C-alpha positions, 0 to 999 in steps of 0.5 A: 718558447717552442712553437705549437706543431701545425698538425696538433690543434691547440686546446681551447680549455683544460691543460695547455703545454708550453714546453721547450726542448731540454738538452741539459739538467733534466730527468726522464720520468715514465707516465707509469710513475707520474700518473700512478693511481695508488701513490700519493702526490708526495711519493711521486714527487719524492721518486722524481727527486731521487731520480734527479740526484747523482749517484752517491747522494745522501738520501736519508729521511733527515737529509731529505726533510732538511731540504723540503717543508714536509716533515720527517714523518711524511717523508718516511711515509712516502718512502714506504709507499715507494718501497711497497710499489717497487720504486725504492729499496733500502738496505745496508752494505758492508765496506771492505774496512768493516763499516756498514753504510746504508744503501738506497736503490731508486728504480724508474721502472720496477722489475725491468732489467737496467742493462736491457735498454742499453743493448742496441743491435748493430748493423746487420751484415747478413740475413741470418735469423736473429738469435732466439730471445733468452729467458726474461730477467728475474725482477730484483728481490724485494727488500726483506722485512721482519715479520710482525709478532704473532698475537697471543692471548695476552694481546687479545684485548689490545687487538680488539681495541685497535680493530675498533678504532675505525668506529671512532675515527674512520681514517684509523682503518688498520690492516691485520699486519698493522694490528699484530705489530701495534698490539704489544704497545697497547698491551703495555699501556693496559698493563700499566693501568691505562683504561681502554677508553683513555687509550682510545681517546689518546690514539684518536685525538687531533689526527692530522688532515694529511694522514697517509699512514695511520699505523705509523702515527699510532706507533709513534703515539704509543711509544712517545706517550707511554704512561708511567708504571703504577706506583707500588702500594706501601706494605701494611704496617705490622699489627701490634700483637694479637687481640687479647681480653684484659684479665681484670676488666675483660676489655679487648686490646692488642698485645703480644701476650695475655695480661691487663690492658693499659688502664688496668696496668696504670690502676695497678701501678697507682695502687702499688 
């Protein structure tokens, strides 16, 4: 165990560090990531894990979930957090043989130039003025995301239902972007005969305690629990002729042509 520096007093309470100097099998993580106020603890841990892996490692959602107790849903939510804050970018790259494979880029400092930290100035032999600094490097381009669909009058009821979910479950507070993306799924439920109250109960029921991305959960439920279409009503049987009045008894009956009713036809046949 490393000894405490003589000039640093040991705290009497709270956190105490007992650290040793690592020379192998370690990764450097900035405090900006380790103490990020807007990232969940799962996202911070996932970013640390990605930084510790060698280049070329398989880091798909299924591959990571197979190594840790968290579900694929929670791993996917943590990846979206890291993407939103610039610590992760997911794209695809075409190989020379025509195959298209996924490419994941892990950033330990979003927006910084990786080559800038590797350029160390050499020893100065003259007293010449240092060269003027060039323009700051441009940050890496953010991954392109498809824009959510534009709401139409057909999705108005669905959007109103989604916006009102927070009144029944405060954790289902959705952004405007999430409402536009989820509205077509709710519209499909309503067009299949589902009542708005039934849709609302299904979306709000049994919410997990560690719900980090409500829009992802709602998208899964809308797709997995989609009700079947309403059965087609059978066609009404064709009427057996028009309403006629019997020529003998003037009783109403249905027949294609005017004449006698069945009773008068039978009586006429017996008399004959």
